[in-house]
MARKOL-853934 format. One record per residue: residue number from 0; residue in one letter; x, y, z of N, C-alpha, C in turn. Coordinates in steps of 0.02 Angstrom, whole numbers, plus 32768, in hexadecimal, padded with zeros to 4 digits. Atoms other than C-alpha are relative to their C-alpha. Example, Ala and Ser with C-alpha at 12.3 -4.5 7.8 and 13.67 -1.06 7.14 Angstrom:
  num  residuo  n_east  n_north  n_up  ca_east  ca_north  ca_up  c_east  c_north  c_up
    0        A    802D     7FC5  8000     8267      7F1F   8186    802D     803C  8000
    1        S    7FD6     7FC5  7FFD     82AC      7FCB   8165    7FD9     8037  8025
//
This chain:
  num  residuo  n_east  n_north  n_up  ca_east  ca_north  ca_up  c_east  c_north  c_up
    0        M    802D     7FBF  8003     7FFE      7FFC   8000    802F     803E  7FFE
    1        P    7FCF     7FC6  8005     803E      80AE   7FDC    8009     8015  8048
    2        T    7FFE     7FD7  7FBC     8080      810B   806D    7FD2     804F  7FE7
    3        V    8025     7FD9  8010     8012      81A4   808E    801B     802E  8040
    4        I    7FFF     7FC9  7FD8     8057      8241   80C5    7FDC     802B  8037
    5        L    8042     7FE8  7FF7     7FDF      829E   8139    8033     8047  8014
    6        A    8007     7FB1  8006     8004      8354   80FD    7FE0     8021  7FBF
    7        R    803C     7FDC  803A     7F98      83C1   8084    8033     803C  7FDB
    8        K    7FDC     7FC9  8035     7FD3      8434   7FEC    7FC0     801A  7FFD
    9        A    802C     7FC8  8023     7F70      84CC   7FD3    7FFC     8007  7FC9
   10        T    8010     7FF9  803E     7F26      84E2   7F35    7FCE     8034  8005
   11        G    8046     7FCF  7FFA     7EC5      858D   7F3E    7FE6     800A  804A
   12        S    803F     8009  7FAD     7E31      8589   7FC9    8001     7FBB  8015
   13        E    8005     804B  7FF7     7E4F      84C6   7FC2    804A     7FE3  8012
   14        S    7FB9     8022  7FFA     7EC8      8450   7FED    7FF8     7FAE  7FF2
   15        I    8002     8040  8014     7EE4      8391   7FBD    8045     7FD6  801A
   16        P    7FC3     801A  7FD7     7F44      8305   8013    803E     7FF6  7FCC
   17        V    7FC9     8014  801B     7FF3      82DF   7FE3    8017     7FC0  801B
   18        R    7FD5     8038  800A     801E      823B   7FBF    8043     7FDD  800C
   19        G    7FB4     8014  800B     80B8      81CF   7FE3    8016     7FCB  7FD2
   20        H    7FE3     8032  802A     811D      8147   7F8F    7FCC     7FD9  7FE6
   21        I    8035     803F  800D     80C9      80DF   7F1E    8023     7FDA  7FB3
   22        T    7FDE     801B  803C     8117      805D   7E96    7FCF     7FF7  7FBF
   23        A    800A     8010  8020     80EB      8042   7E00    7FC7     7FC0  7FE9
   24        T    8025     8057  7FE7     80A5      7F87   7E1C    7FC4     8021  801F
   25        E    8040     7FEB  7FEB     802F      7FDF   7E90    7FCA     801F  7FDD
   26        Y    801E     7FDA  8032     8004      8065   7E13    7FCE     7FC9  7FCA
   27        L    802B     8011  802D     7FE3      7FE0   7D8A    7FC7     7FC4  8023
   28        H    802E     802B  7FD1     7F80      7F6F   7E0E    7FBB     8027  8004
   29        Q    801E     7FD3  8009     7F1F      800B   7E0D    7FCA     8010  7FEC
   30        I    8041     7FF1  802F     7ED7      8031   7D71    8004     7FBF  7FDB
   31        G    801E     8038  802F     7EBA      7F87   7D50    8010     7FBE  7FD8
   32        V    7FD0     8020  802F     7F4F      7F34   7CE7    8010     7FBD  803D
   33        P    8009     803B  7FDD     7F45      7E77   7D2E    8069     7FE9  8007
   34        H    7FB0     8015  8009     8007      7E29   7D63    7FF3     7FBD  7FCD
   35        L    7FFB     803F  8032     803D      7DAB   7CD6    803B     7FE7  7FFA
   36        R    7FBE     8014  801C     80B4      7D2F   7CB4    8020     800C  7FCD
   37        P    7FD4     7FFC  8043     8139      7D35   7C44    7FE2     7FE6  7FD3
   38        C    801B     8033  8049     80F0      7CFA   7B8A    8035     801D  7FCB
   39        T    7FE2     7FDC  803D     816F      7D5B   7B19    8052     7FDA  8005
   40        S    7FC6     8022  7FF4     820B      7CF5   7AE5    8030     803F  7FDD
   41        P    7FEE     7FD1  8029     8285      7D8E   7AB0    803F     7FDC  7FE2
   42        F    7FD4     8025  8011     8328      7D61   7A51    803B     8030  7FE7
   43        D    7FB6     7FD0  801E     83E3      7D97   7A3D    8017     7FE8  7FBE
   44        P    7FE1     801F  804D     8427      7D9A   7997    8050     800B  7FEE
   45        G    7FB9     7FF5  7FF9     84D3      7DC5   79C9    8022     803B  800A
   46        Y    7FEF     7FB7  7FE8     84D1      7E65   7A25    8045     7FF0  8042
   47        D    7FBA     7FFD  7FC1     855F      7E82   7AA0    7FE1     800A  8042
   48        L    8017     8039  7FD2     855B      7E3C   7B45    7FDE     803C  803A
   49        S    8021     7FBB  7FD8     852E      7EF6   7BAD    7FB3     8010  7FD2
   50        T    8030     7FEB  8018     84AB      7F0B   7B2F    7FC3     7FD0  8022
   51        V    801A     8031  7FF3     8462      7E50   7B55    7FFF     8007  8054
   52        E    7FFB     7FE6  7F9F     848A      7E7B   7C22    7FCD     802D  8015
   53        G    8030     7FCD  7FE0     842A      7F1C   7C15    7FAC     7FEE  8009
   54        H    8047     8017  7FFF     8396      7ED9   7BD4    7FE1     7FCC  8028
   55        L    801A     8038  7FE0     8388      7E47   7C43    8007     802B  803F
   56        A    7FFA     7FC9  7FC4     83A8      7ECE   7CD7    7FC3     8015  8002
   57        Q    8046     7FCA  8017     830B      7F2B   7C95    7FD1     7FCD  7FFF
   58        S    803D     8023  800A     8299      7EA8   7C4E    7FFF     7FB3  800B
   59        A    7FFF     803C  7FF7     82C6      7E06   7C92    7FB7     7FE5  8012
   60        N    8046     802F  7FDE     8215      7DE6   7CEF    7FCC     8016  7FCD
   61        L    8033     8012  802D     81C7      7DFA   7C55    800A     7FC6  7FD1
   62        M    7FE9     803A  802B     8227      7D7E   7BED    7FF2     7FB5  801A
   63        E    8010     8043  7FF1     81F0      7CC2   7BEE    803E     7FCE  7FEE
   64        V    7FC7     801A  8004     827B      7C84   7B9E    8040     8029  7FBF
   65        L    7FF2     7FE1  802C     8303      7CD2   7B45    8038     7FE1  7FCE
   66        K    7FD2     8026  8042     8356      7C9B   7A90    8037     800D  7FF8
   67        I    7FC4     7FF4  8022     83FD      7C85   7A66    8001     8004  7FC2
   68        S    8028     801E  803B     83CC      7C91   79BB    804E     800F  7FC3
   69        M    7FE3     800D  803B     8429      7C73   7908    8054     7FE6  8016
   70        A    7FD6     801E  7FE0     84D3      7C3E   7917    8042     8038  8012
   71        C    7FD9     7FC7  7FE3     8522      7CE4   7961    803A     7FEE  8034
   72        W    7FD6     8016  7FC1     8543      7C93   7A10    803A     7FC7  7FFC
   73        M    7FD8     802C  8018     85A6      7C08   79BE    8042     801B  7FEA
   74        I    7FC3     7FF4  8024     8627      7C6B   7960    8021     8045  8033
   75        A    7FEF     7FB9  7FD6     8624      7D0C   79E4    8039     7FE4  8036
   76        D    7FB9     8013  7FCC     86BC      7D0F   7A6D    7FD2     7FC4  8034
   77        E    8015     802E  7FE0     867F      7C60   7ACA    7FE1     8013  8047
   78        T    8006     7FD8  7FBF     869D      7CC4   7B80    7FBF     801B  800B
   79        V    803A     7FD0  8002     8625      7D49   7B58    7FBC     7FC7  8002
   80        T    8049     8026  801F     859B      7CD3   7B07    7FE8     7FCB  8050
   81        R    800A     801B  7FC2     85AD      7C66   7BB6    7FEF     803D  8037
   82        R    8011     7FD4  7FBE     859B      7D05   7C24    7FB8     801C  7FF0
   83        K    8046     8012  800F     8504      7D29   7BB9    7FC3     7FDA  8013
   84        V    8029     802D  7FF8     84AD      7C93   7BD8    7FF8     7FF8  8062
   85        A    800A     8002  7FB5     84ED      7C9B   7C9F    7FD0     8038  800D
   86        A    8029     7FB0  7FE9     849C      7D51   7CB0    7FA6     7FE0  7FF0
   87        A    8038     800D  7FFA     8400      7D13   7C73    7FEA     7FCB  8030
   88        A    800F     802F  7FDC     83FD      7C7B   7CE8    8012     8032  8059
   89        A    8008     7FC0  7FBB     842A      7D0D   7D7C    7FBD     801F  7FFE
   90        H    8039     7FCD  7FF0     8386      7D5E   7D5A    7FB5     7FCE  7FF4
   91        S    803D     8044  800C     8320      7CA1   7D50    7FEE     800D  7FCA
   92        V    8014     8010  804B     831A      7CB1   7C90    801E     7FC5  7FCE
   93        P    7FD1     8049  801D     832F      7BFF   7C36    801E     801E  7FC8
   94        T    7FF1     7FEB  803D     8376      7C18   7B8C    7FF2     7FBE  7FD0
   95        V    8006     8036  8023     835E      7BAB   7AEC    8022     8022  7FC3
   96        T    7FE4     8002  8033     83C2      7B97   7A4A    7FDB     801D  7FC3
   97        G    8036     8007  8044     8377      7BB5   7994    8013     7FC9  7FE5
   98        N    8004     8033  8018     835C      7B33   7938    802C     7FED  7FC7
   99        G    7FD8     7FED  8047     83C3      7B5F   788E    803F     7FE2  801F
  100        L    7FC6     800D  7FE7     8465      7B1E   78F5    7FF1     7FB8  8008
  101        F    8013     8030  8010     8408      7A83   791B    7FF0     7FDB  7FC5
  102        Q    7FFD     801D  8039     83D4      7A5A   7870    804E     8005  7FE3
  103        I    7FB9     800F  801D     8495      7A73   7834    801C     7FC5  8032
  104        A    7FE4     802A  7FEE     84C8      79FC   78AF    7FD9     7FB6  7FF0
  105        V    8016     8037  8022     844C      796E   7876    801A     8000  7FB5
  106        A    7FDE     8011  803C     848A      798C   77D5    8046     7FF9  7FF5
  107        Q    7FC1     8008  8002     853B      797C   7809    8000     7FC7  802B
  108        G    8001     8042  7FC6     8515      78DE   787D    8010     7FFD  8042
  109        L    7FDA     8006  7FC5     8546      7927   7919    7FDB     8030  801E
  110        I    803E     7FEA  7FE1     849B      794B   7971    8025     7FF8  8051
  111        E    800E     800E  7FAE     84E3      78F5   7A22    804B     8033  800C
  112        S    7FBE     7FC4  7FF7     8598      7979   7A0D    7FD3     8030  8006
  113        Y    8040     7F9B  7FDB     8501      7A1E   79FC    7FEE     7FE5  8041
  114        L    802E     8005  7FC2     84A7      79CC   7A8B    8041     800A  802C
  115        D    7FD0     800B  7FDE     8547      79BA   7AEB    8019     805D  800A
  116        L    7FF2     7FAE  800F     8580      7A73   7AB9    7FC5     8022  8026
  117        C    802F     7FC7  7FD3     84CD      7ABF   7AFC    800A     8001  804A
  118        A    7FEA     802B  7FA7     84EB      7A57   7BA5    802C     802C  801C
  119        D    7FD9     7FEA  7FC0     857B      7A99   7BC7    8016     8049  7FF0
  120        F    8010     7FA5  7FF0     854F      7B59   7B9B    7FCA     8011  803B
  121        G    801F     7FF5  7FCB     84E1      7B3D   7C1B    7FB1     8016  7FE1
  122        V    804A     7FE0  801B     8440      7B5E   7BA6    7FB6     7FD0  801B
  123        V    8024     803A  7FDC     83A3      7B16   7BEE    7FD8     7FDA  7FBA
  124        R    8029     8015  8028     8337      7AEE   7B51    8026     7FF3  7F95
  125        V    7FE7     7FF8  8044     8361      7ACB   7A8A    7FAF     7FF4  7FD8
  126        E    8025     8003  802F     82F2      7AE3   79FC    8017     7FDA  7FCA
  127        C    7FED     802D  8042     82E1      7A5D   796A    7FE4     800C  7FD3
  128        G    801F     7FEC  8037     82A6      7A68   78C4    801E     7FCD  7FD3
  129        E    8006     8034  805D     828E      7A0A   7816    7FFF     8023  7FD7
  130        S    801E     7FD4  8023     8278      7AAC   77B0    8045     7FED  7FCE
  131        H    7FC5     800F  803D     833E      7A7F   774F    8012     7FC9  8007
  132        T    7FDD     802C  7FFF     8356      79DA   7774    7FC6     7FB2  8018
  133        E    8029     803B  7FD7     830F      792E   778D    8033     7FDB  8029
  134        L    7FF2     8015  7FCC     8329      78E7   7832    7FFF     7FB4  8003
  135        P    8003     8047  7FF1     836D      7830   784B    7FEA     7FCF  8024
  136        L    8029     800F  7FC7     8333      7827   78EB    7FC0     8005  8010
  137        R    8042     7FF2  7FE5     828C      7810   793E    7FF7     8042  8030
  138        P    8011     7FCA  7FB4     8255      78AA   79B4    8008     7FDD  8036
  139        S    7FF9     8005  7FBF     824A      7844   7A43    804B     7FEE  8013
  140        L    7FB0     800E  7FE3     82FD      7809   7A42    8032     8030  7FEE
  141        I    7FD1     7FD0  7FD5     8345      78AD   7A17    7FED     8035  8040
  142        V    7FFC     7FDC  7FB4     82D7      78F6   7AA8    8026     7FD6  8043
  143        K    7FDC     802A  7FE9     8321      785E   7AF8    803B     8013  8022
  144        M    7FAA     7FE1  7FED     83D4      7895   7AE9    7FFF     803C  801E
  145        A    7FEB     7FA4  7FD3     83AF      7955   7B16    7FFE     7FF0  8058
  146        H    800A     8008  7FBB     835B      7911   7BB9    804E     7FE7  8029
  147        A    7FBC     801F  7FF2     8400      78A6   7BDD    8029     8029  8009
  148        R    7FD0     7FC3  7FF7     8459      7958   7BCA    7FE4     802B  8038
  149        G    801A     7FC6  7FCF     83E0      79B9   7C48    7FF0     8021  7FD8
  150        L    801F     7FBD  801D     8390      7A15   7BB4    7FC0     7FE6  7FF0
  151        E    8035     7FFC  800E     82E2      7A38   7B92    7FFA     8004  7F9D
  152        V    8000     8005  804E     829D      7A2D   7ACC    7FB3     802A  7FFF
  153        Q    8035     7FE7  8027     822C      7AA3   7A6A    800C     7FFA  7FAA
  154        F    8006     8019  8044     81F5      7A77   79B6    7FE7     804C  7FCF
  155        E    8029     7FB6  8026     81D1      7B08   7928    7FE2     7FCA  7FC3
  156        L    8023     8010  8030     8169      7AD0   78B5    8024     800A  7FB2
  157        G    7FED     8005  8045     8196      7AA3   7801    802B     7FD6  7FD6
  158        G    7FDA     803E  8026     81D2      7A27   7781    8030     801F  7FCF
  159        R    7FD6     7FE6  802C     8246      7A30   7708    7FDF     8009  7FB1
  160        F    8037     7FE8  8033     81BA      7A45   767F    7FCD     8024  8029
  161        A    8043     7FE3  7FDC     815B      7AC5   76DC    7FD5     8019  7FCF
  162        V    801B     7FF1  8032     812E      7B0A   7639    7FA6     7FE2  7FF1
  163        N    8035     8041  8007     80AE      7A75   7620    7FEB     7FF3  803B
  164        E    8026     8010  7FBC     8091      7A50   76D2    7FC0     8016  8020
  165        T    8029     7FF7  7FEC     7FEB      7A4E   7712    8002     8008  8050
  166        I    8007     7FEB  7FBD     7FA7      7A8F   77C6    7FED     7FAF  8023
  167        E    8018     804C  7FDF     7F72      79C4   77F3    8053     7FD7  7FFA
  168        Q    7FBF     8018  8009     8038      799D   77C8    8020     8025  8031
  169        M    7FD2     7FD4  7FB8     807C      7A29   7841    7FE2     7FEF  8048
  170        I    8016     8010  7FB1     7FFD      79F2   78CB    8017     7FB4  8018
  171        D    7FDF     804D  7FE9     8034      7933   78A9    8054     800C  8014
  172        Q    7FC3     7FFA  800E     80E1      796E   78A2    8013     801F  8061
  173        G    7FFD     7FD0  7FCE     80C8      79E5   794C    7FF1     7FB9  8047
  174        D    8021     8042  7FD5     805F      7948   799F    8041     7FD1  800A
  175        S    7FC4     8034  8002     80FF      78CC   7987    8038     801E  8024
  176        W    7FD2     7FF4  7FD6     816B      793D   79E2    7FF5     8017  804B
  177        L    8023     800E  7FD1     80FA      7964   7A6E    8003     7FDA  802B
  178        N    800C     8046  7FF8     80D4      78B5   7A83    805C     7FE3  801A
  179        A    7FBA     8030  7FF2     81AA      7895   7A8C    8000     8028  804A
  180        G    7FF2     7FCF  7FB9     81A2      7924   7B26    8022     8044  7FF4
  181        A    7FF8     7FBD  801B     81C6      79C7   7ACC    7FC8     8034  8031
  182        V    8024     7FDE  7FCC     818A      7A46   7B51    7FD8     8041  7FD4
  183        Q    8017     7FAD  801E     8156      7AED   7AC4    8003     7FDC  7FAD
  184        I    7FF2     7FE9  8037     8128      7AE5   7A14    8003     803D  7FD4
  185        A    7FF4     7FBA  801A     8163      7B77   79AA    7FDF     8002  7FB4
  186        A    8002     7FED  8040     8108      7BB7   790C    8018     8024  7FCB
  187        P    7FDD     7FCD  801F     815A      7C0E   7886    7FD2     802E  7FE5
  188        A    801A     7FBC  8015     812B      7CB0   7849    7FC9     800F  7FBA
  189        G    8006     8009  8032     8114      7C74   77A3    8016     8023  7FCA
  190        D    7FED     7FD4  802C     8119      7CB8   76FF    7FCA     802F  7FDA
  191        V    8021     7FD1  8005     80C5      7D57   76BF    7FDC     7FF5  7FB0
  192        E    7FF6     8000  804A     80DA      7D49   7609    7FD3     7FC3  7FE6
  193        R    8030     803D  801C     8095      7C9A   7607    7F97     8005  8022
  194        G    805D     7FFE  7FDD     7FE8      7CC0   7679    8014     7FC8  803B
  195        T    7FFD     8040  7FBA     8038      7C4D   7704    8007     801F  802E
  196        G    7FE4     7FE4  7FB6     8048      7C54   77B6    7FBD     804F  8015
  197        Y    8028     7FD5  7FE4     7FED      7D02   7806    7FEB     801C  7FD8
  198        F    8004     7FC1  8036     7FDF      7D6C   7771    7FE5     7FE8  7FCE
  199        D    8000     8012  8032     7F98      7D68   76DC    8024     8029  7FBA
  200        P    7FC0     7FE2  802C     7FF3      7DA4   7636    7FF5     804C  7FFF
  201        L    8013     7FB6  7FF7     7FA1      7E47   7652    801D     802C  8042
  202        G    7FF7     7FF4  7FC4     7FDA      7E60   76F4    7FD7     7FFC  803E
  203        H    8032     801A  7FBD     7F43      7E40   7763    800D     7FC5  802E
  204        F    7FF5     802A  7FC7     7F4A      7DE4   77FA    7FC1     7FC0  7FDD
  205        N    802F     804A  8006     7EFA      7D32   77CB    8013     7FCB  8046
  206        P    7FEA     8019  7FD0     7EE2      7CE4   786B    7FEE     7FB0  8001
  207        V    8020     8058  7FFE     7E9C      7C25   7832    8043     7FCA  7FFD
  208        F    7FCA     8024  7FF8     7F5D      7BE0   783C    8004     7FFD  803F
  209        A    7FDF     8003  7FBF     7F86      7C11   78E1    7FC7     7FE3  802F
  210        E    801E     8024  7FD3     7ED9      7BDE   792B    7FE6     7FBB  8003
  211        R    8000     8046  8021     7EDB      7B43   78CB    8038     7FDC  8040
  212        L    7FD3     800B  7FC7     7F78      7B25   7944    7FE8     8003  8054
  213        V    8006     7FED  7FA4     7F41      7B60   79E0    7FB4     7FCB  8029
  214        R    802C     802F  7FE6     7E97      7AEF   79D0    801F     7FB4  7FFC
  215        A    7FCB     8025  8000     7F27      7A66   79AA    802A     7FFF  8045
  216        F    7FD0     8004  7FCA     7F92      7A7B   7A31    7FFB     802B  8032
  217        G    802E     7FD5  7FC1     7F49      7AF6   7AAB    802F     8044  7FF3
  218        L    7FDD     7FA9  8014     7F81      7BC3   7AC1    802F     7FE3  8036
  219        E    7FB4     8002  7FDF     7FFC      7B7F   7B59    8038     7FE7  7FE9
  220        M    7FC5     8031  8017     8059      7B06   7AF5    800C     8026  7FB6
  221        M    7FE1     7FDC  8036     806F      7B7C   7A60    8014     8052  800D
  222        T    7FFB     7FC5  8003     80E5      7C0F   7A34    7FFF     8015  7FCC
  223        F    8006     7FD6  8049     80D3      7C6D   79B8    8042     8037  7FD3
  224        S    7FD6     7FD3  8011     8152      7CC2   794D    7FF7     8047  7FED
  225        A    800B     7FBB  800D     8156      7D77   794D    802F     803C  7FF1
  226        P    7FCD     7FD9  8016     81DE      7DD9   7902    8003     804B  7FEF
  227        D    8019     7FBA  800B     818B      7E80   78E2    7FD0     801F  8024
  228        P    8030     7FDF  7FC0     811B      7EF9   7936    7FB1     7FEE  7FDD
  229        C    803F     801D  8011     8095      7ECB   78B8    7FD9     7FC5  8006
  230        T    800C     803E  7FF3     8095      7E1C   78DA    7FD8     7FFE  805F
  231        Q    8013     8004  7FD1     80A0      7E2F   797B    7FC7     8027  801F
  232        F    8028     7FE1  7FD6     8016      7EA6   799F    7FB9     7FDA  7FDC
  233        A    8041     8028  8014     7F95      7E3A   7930    7FFA     7FD2  8022
  234        L    7FF2     8038  7FC8     7FC1      7D92   799E    7FC9     801C  8033
  235        L    801C     7FE8  7FBC     7F9D      7DFB   7A38    7FBF     801D  7FF6
  236        Q    8041     7FDB  8001     7EFC      7E58   7A07    7FCC     7FB9  7FEE
  237        H    8027     802D  800C     7EB3      7DA8   79B9    7FF7     7FCC  8047
  238        F    7FF9     803F  7FCC     7EF2      7D20   7A37    7FE7     8034  8064
  239        G    7FF7     7FDB  7FAA     7EFC      7DAA   7AEC    8036     8000  8003
  240        R    7FC8     7FEF  7FE2     7F71      7DC4   7B51    8029     7FBF  8020
  241        D    7FDC     803C  7FE3     7F9C      7D10   7B7E    8028     7FD9  7FD3
  242        V    7FC7     8027  803B     7FF2      7CE3   7AC5    8039     800B  8017
  243        H    7FBA     8002  7FF8     8098      7CAC   7AD4    8011     801E  7FB9
  244        L    7FCA     7FEB  803F     810E      7D02   7A58    8054     7FF0  8000
  245        C    7FBE     800E  7FFE     81B8      7CDE   7A23    8028     8033  7FBB
  246        D    7FE0     7FE1  803D     823E      7D2E   79B2    7FF3     804F  8013
  247        V    8009     7FC1  7FF6     821F      7DD3   79F1    804B     801D  8013
  248        R    7FC4     7FEF  7FFE     82B1      7E4A   79EB    800F     8020  8047
  249        L    8004     7FDC  7FB0     82F4      7E8D   7AA1    7FF7     8047  7FF9
  250        E    801B     7FB9  8000     82E5      7F3D   7A79    7FA7     7FFD  7FFC
  251        D    805A     7FF4  8006     8216      7F12   7A58    7FD2     7FE0  8016
  252        L    8020     801F  7FCE     81F6      7EB4   7AEE    7FD6     8024  8029
  253        L    8019     7FDD  7FC9     81C7      7F45   7B59    7FAF     801D  7FDF
  254        N    8037     7FE8  8030     8154      7F7D   7AC9    7FC7     7FC6  7FFC
  255        V    8010     8053  7FED     811D      7EC5   7AC1    7FC7     8019  8025
  256        E    8029     800D  7FB8     80E4      7EC1   7B75    7FD6     802F  8014
  257        S    8032     7FD7  7FE4     8094      7F6A   7B7C    7FD1     7FFC  7FE5
  258        F    803D     8004  8022     8025      7F3C   7AED    7FCF     7FC7  801F
  259        R    8019     804C  7FDA     8001      7E8B   7B40    7FDE     801C  803D
  260        R    8023     7FE6  7FB5     7FCA      7EF5   7BE7    7FC7     8039  7FE7
  261        G    803C     7FE2  8024     7F5A      7F68   7B70    801B     8056  8025
  262        L    7FE4     7FC3  7FF1     7FD6      7FFA   7BAE    800F     8025  7FB9
  263        H    7FFD     7FE1  8032     7FF6      802C   7AF8    7FC8     8015  7FD2
  264        S    803D     7FD8  7FF8     7F83      80A7   7AA9    7FCC     7FD4  7FCE
  265        A    8029     8024  8033     7F49      8023   7A11    7FE5     7FD1  8028
  266        A    8037     8028  7FDE     7F07      7FAD   7A9A    7FE5     8009  8036
  267        F    8034     8000  7FD7     7EC4      7FF5   7B1D    7FCC     7FFA  7FF8
  268        S    803D     8009  801F     7E32      7FFA   7AB6    7FE6     7FBF  7FF9
  269        K    8017     804A  800D     7E31      7F3B   7A95    7FF8     7FDA  802D
  270        D    8019     8047  7FD2     7DC2      7EB9   7AF9    802F     7FDD  8028
  271        Q    7FB9     8023  7FE7     7E4C      7E58   7B0D    801C     8002  8021
  272        L    7FD5     7FDE  7FE5     7EBC      7EC5   7B52    8006     8031  802D
  273        H    8003     7FCB  7FB9     7E79      7F41   7BB8    7FF1     7FE7  8034
  274        P    8012     8015  7FB4     7E8D      7F58   7C50    7FBC     8003  8023
  275        G    804D     8011  7FD2     7E20      7F23   7CE0    7FE3     8048  8007
  276        P    8010     7FB5  7FDA     7DB4      7F94   7D4A    8036     801D  8035
  277        P    7FCF     7FE2  7FBF     7E24      8006   7DBF    7FFA     7FE2  802F
  278        G    8005     800D  7FBF     7E5A      7FC3   7E55    7FFF     802E  803E
  279        P    8017     7FC6  7FC1     7E36      8019   7F0B    803A     802A  8010
  280        L    7FB3     7FCD  7FE9     7EB2      80AD   7F28    7FF9     800B  8051
  281        A    7FF3     7FFE  7FCC     7F02      80AA   7FCB    7FCC     8043  8026
  282        S    8037     7FCE  7FDF     7E89      8116   8050    8039     8039  8010
  283        A    7FDB     7FC1  7FE7     7ED0      81B9   8085    7FF5     7FFD  8051
//
């Protein structure tokens, strides 16, 4: 509760109570913004250490998972990458690697070495995928290999021939990984030019793809790739504040979370995101 100072400030013929300290958390409660658990997974595309540490200090409470993305973490100075992973752990933020390097490891026949490396760096989760290569092992065996090293697994949908892949095939693919022990399914943003994914060729949001995945796997098990504000805002407006988003740039995280809480000017009027009734104010 805010501390109330028993002093009054004169304003003409009237006086008003002067209130004491109030935190941002208390104020958000007062205006009806609910406390939300982290549902956004930002990614580090190769920022310097101080940038990542700064974002963790500022926004770790908003991060579901931090993706150490692309190949940058593997070719950067190893000590720095390890410090990034350790910094995330110190803020209780788990880390996940992107699936591109996993698929290269598959193509080169070095899945076990790759998993060894991820575990040694201290990451919590690896993302697997099949968009560029055909897996020689069953998902259950890959997940078992990861678990043996203390690693979780998430899977990004999409196969080698995704151009012709149907939503039913993607759902079958996701089911096989969830049944094998994957903890989350990631949906790619798709290709606007081909009218796949969340948007049609004219750039209009098309929720059919995302809705079908949510019906199959549930909103809790899905995370949707949302690399740009247009995608982020469209998914939040459609599914509401509980939708999981991934591939969000670190510098976009606060904007996304403001939108999620109905604090963004474009979100305040949306039924799915509008704050609830104002809470009680402290009495004078």
